[in-house]
C-alpha positions in Angstrom: -15.5 9.7 0.1 -12.0 11.0 -1.7 -8.8 9.0 -0.9 -5.8 10.3 -0.2 -2.5 8.4 0.0 -0.8 9.1 3.5 2.0 6.9 2.3 4.3 5.4 5.0 7.3 4.1 2.3 8.3 6.7 -0.5 11.2 4.5 -1.7 10.9 4.3 -5.4 13.8 3.0 -7.8 16.1 4.6 -8.3 15.0 7.0 -4.8 15.6 5.2 -1.4 13.8 7.1 1.2 15.5 8.1 4.4 12.5 9.0 6.7 9.5 6.9 5.6 7.6 9.7 4.0 10.0 11.1 2.1 9.6 11.0 -1.8 12.1 10.9 -4.7 13.6 14.5 -5.5 14.7 13.6 -8.8 12.0 15.7 -11.3 11.6 12.5 -13.4 11.4 9.7 -10.7 9.2 12.0 -8.3 6.6 12.8 -11.3 6.9 8.2 -12.4 6.4 8.0 -8.3 3.6 10.2 -8.4 1.5 8.7 -11.5 1.7 5.7 -9.8 0.0 7.2 -6.8 -2.7 8.9 -9.2 -3.1 5.2 -11.2 -4.0 3.6 -8.2 -7.2 6.0 -7.7 -5.5 8.7 -5.1 -6.8 12.0 -5.2 -4.0 13.5 -3.5 -1.4 13.6 -0.9 -0.9 13.9 2.7 2.9 15.6 3.2 4.2 17.3 6.6 4.8 20.6 6.8 8.5 20.2 6.5 8.2 18.9 3.2 7.3 22.6 2.1 10.1 23.4 4.1 8.8 24.1 7.5 9.3 27.1 9.3 11.2 28.4 6.5 8.7 28.2 3.8 7.6 30.7 2.1 4.7 31.1 -0.2 6.6 31.1 -3.5 8.4 28.2 -3.0 4.9 26.3 -1.4 3.1 27.1 -4.6 5.8 25.9 -6.9 5.9 22.7 -4.9 2.1 22.2 -4.6 2.3 23.4 -9.0 4.8 20.4 -9.5 2.7 17.7 -7.3 -0.5 19.0 -9.4 1.0 18.5 -12.8 2.1 14.8 -11.6 -1.7 14.1 -10.6 -1.2 14.1 -7.1 -1.2 17.4 -5.5 -0.9 17.9 -1.1 -4.3 17.7 0.0 -3.6 17.7 3.9 -0.7 18.8 5.7 0.2 17.4 9.0 2.2 19.1 12.1 2.1 19.5 15.7 2.7 17.9 18.4 1.4 17.9 22.2 -0.2 21.4 23.2 0.3 21.4 27.5 3.6 20.1 28.0 5.6 23.0 28.7 8.9 22.0 27.3 7.5 21.1 24.1 4.2 22.9 23.7 5.6 26.2 22.4 7.3 25.0 19.4 4.6 22.2 18.4 2.1 25.3 18.1 4.7 27.1 16.0 4.6 24.0 14.0 1.0 24.3 13.8 0.6 27.5 12.9 2.9 27.3 10.1 1.1 24.5 8.7 -2.0 26.7 9.1 -0.3 29.4 6.8 1.1 27.3 4.1 -2.3 25.5 4.1 -3.6 28.7 2.9 -1.1 29.7 0.5 -1.6 26.1 -1.4 -5.3 26.2 -1.0 -5.3 22.9 1.5 -8.3 22.3 3.8 -7.3 19.9 6.2 -4.8 20.5 8.9 -3.9 17.7 10.9 -2.2 17.1 14.5 -1.3 14.3 16.4 -0.9 15.7 20.2 1.9 13.3 20.8 4.5 14.0 23.6 7.8 12.5 24.5 8.1 11.2 28.4 8.1 13.7 30.9 11.4 12.1 32.2 13.6 8.9 31.4 11.4 6.5 34.1 7.8 7.5 32.0 8.9 6.4 28.8 7.1 3.1 27.8 8.5 2.6 24.5 6.6 2.8 21.4 3.9 1.0 21.7 1.8 -2.5 23.1 2.6 -1.8 26.7 0.4 -2.0 29.7 0.8 1.9 30.2 1.6 4.5 27.7 3.3 7.8 28.2 1.5 11.4 27.1 -1.6 9.2 27.3 -5.4 10.6 28.2 -5.0 8.1 31.2 -1.9 10.2 33.0 -3.2 13.5 31.6 -4.7 16.1 34.2 -7.9 18.2 33.5 -5.6 21.5 33.2 -3.5 19.3 30.3 -7.0 19.5 28.6 -8.0 22.4 29.3 -4.6 24.0 27.9 -4.8 21.8 24.5 -8.3 22.8 24.1 -7.2 26.8 24.4 -4.5 26.4 22.1 -6.7 24.3 19.6 -9.5 27.0 19.9 -6.8 29.6 18.9 -5.0 28.1 15.7 -8.6 27.0 14.9 -10.1 30.5 14.3 -6.7 31.3 12.5 -7.5 27.8 9.7 -11.2 29.2 9.9 -9.9 32.3 8.9 -8.1 30.5 5.4 -11.4 28.0 5.2 -9.4 25.2 6.9 -10.0 22.9 9.5 -7.7 21.1 12.0 -8.0 17.5 12.9 -6.9 15.9 16.1 -5.8 12.7 15.7 -6.6 9.9 17.4 -3.1 8.7 18.4 -0.6 7.1 21.1 1.3 8.8 23.4 -1.3 11.4 22.9 -3.8 13.6 25.1 -6.5 12.6 22.6 -5.6 8.8 22.4 -8.9 7.5 22.4 -12.9 8.5 21.9 -13.7 9.4 25.0 -10.4 11.6 25.3 -11.1 13.2 21.6 -14.4 13.9 22.7 -13.8 15.9 26.0 -11.2 17.7 24.1 -13.6 18.6 20.9 -16.2 19.7 24.1 -13.8 21.8 25.4 -12.1 23.3 22.3 -15.6 24.4 21.4 -14.7 25.3 17.9 -16.3 24.9 14.5 -13.1 24.4 12.9 -11.6 21.5 14.9 -12.8 18.2 14.3 -11.3 14.5 15.3 -9.2 11.9 13.2 -10.3 8.6 14.1 -7.3 6.8 13.1 -8.1 3.2 14.5 -4.8 1.5 13.7 -3.7 3.6 17.1 -6.2 2.5 19.2 -5.2 -0.9 18.2 -1.6 -0.1 18.4 -1.2 1.9 21.6 -1.5 -0.5 24.7 -0.9 -4.3 25.5 -4.6 -4.5 25.7 -6.7 -1.8 23.5 -8.9 0.4 25.7 -11.4 0.5 23.5 -12.5 -2.1 20.2 -12.0 0.0 16.9 -16.2 -0.6 16.5 -16.7 1.5 19.7 -14.0 4.0 18.8 -15.6 4.9 15.2 -19.3 4.8 15.8 -18.5 7.4 19.0 -16.5 9.6 16.7 -18.0 9.5 13.2 -20.0 12.4 13.4 -17.2 14.6 14.4 -14.9 13.5 11.8 -13.3 16.0 9.1 -10.2 13.5 8.5 -9.6 9.9 8.6 -6.2 8.2 8.9 -6.6 4.5 8.3 -4.5 1.5 8.3 -4.5 -1.7 9.5 -2.1 -4.1 11.7 -2.2 -7.3 13.0 -1.9 -7.9 16.8 0.4 -10.6 18.4 0.0 -10.7 22.1 2.3 -12.3 24.0 0.8 -12.4 27.8 3.9 -13.9 29.1 5.6 -10.7 28.6 2.7 -8.3 29.3 3.2 -7.1 25.6 1.7 -7.1 22.3 3.6 -6.6 18.6 2.2 -5.7 15.5 2.9 -5.7 12.1 1.3 -3.6 9.4 -0.6 -5.0 6.7 -2.9 -4.2 4.0 -6.7 -3.4 5.0 -8.0 -6.7 4.1 -5.7 -8.6 5.9 -5.5 -6.8 9.6 -7.2 -7.1 12.5 -9.7 -4.1 12.3 -13.2 -4.5 10.4 -13.2 -1.5 7.8 -16.4 -2.9 6.7 -18.2 -1.9 9.8 -15.8 1.5 10.0 -16.6 2.5 6.4 -20.3 1.6 7.1 -20.3 3.6 10.4 -18.7 6.9 8.7 -20.8 6.4 5.5 -23.8 6.4 8.1 -22.8 9.9 9.6 -22.5 11.2 6.2 -18.4 11.4 6.1 -17.4 13.1 2.9 -14.2 14.0 3.8 -11.0 12.0 2.8 -10.1 8.5 3.3 -6.5 8.8 4.0 -4.4 5.6 3.8 -1.5 5.0 5.7 0.3 3.0 3.5 2.2 0.0 4.3 5.9 0.3 5.1 7.5 -2.7 3.8 8.1 -4.4 0.4 6.4 -3.3 -2.5 4.0 -0.6 -0.9 2.4 0.3 -4.2 1.1 -3.3 -4.6 0.3 -3.5 -1.1 -1.8 -0.1 -0.8 -3.7 -0.6 -4.5 -5.1 -4.2 -2.5 -6.2 -2.0 0.2 -7.7 0.7 -2.4 -9.3 -1.9 -4.0 -10.4 -3.3 -1.3 -12.2 0.2 0.1 -13.8 1.0 -3.2 -15.4 -2.2 -3.3 -17.2 -1.7 0.0 -18.3 2.3 -0.8 -19.6 0.7 -4.0 -21.7 -1.8 -1.8 -22.7 1.1 0.4 -23.5 3.5 -2.1 -26.0 1.4 -4.0 
């Protein structure tokens, strides 16, 4: 199993990140930061399609940036882009993002294009907030079968584009998404029926979405392990306040959270998973120190499984 850094805090002195997934722009600071990433043990990093210029990306600029990342020891190995593909007010733009990400992947030799099929609330009355509520806008529970069919058709068509350049699309299990648990992801994969579209079983998002999770993380990973080609991994501590009908979540290093990654890694290992373990790092404090703890923990479990 390879290790990808899907970092969620790029602040590194003297660079102060604006968005969580910014990386230092100054060449010297960027090289130092990516060198630390490589030293931790990551084989590469995940970036959004916007890091390569978004819709304005060109093959020359994308290739030059990938060369810089490789020289620093942390090439881009996965690109993320997209959003919901069935809600009319956002579907067309989200599909264009996904298609552009596939194009960029082809230019720079990346084999995974990850998409989270999240959508904004259809109107203000349906806005359930970020997470931890009893309901979730954009969820599989609120989706119609037509929503699934439209999403699957778009994924099948973009999946064919990805297959033509030797890449795969992965559907991230994500809050405010038509694919927010194992059953909805499997249903979408069945409807898509593509050799180039797979799952990304992000267990943190299963825990994170509702006041009470729809399923256990053990149930989710067992159901999706054999259908996965990429894997976002993070952990959280859940604080449930029943009097408020709400749960709050604190992101932690993997050994300290509520998700049993020994179980999850065992399930993925048993399924023969050989893709990236993509660590969604911590987003406060010294993220490199915390994320190294997560990597050391994962490497220890993998060593036991491979004995």
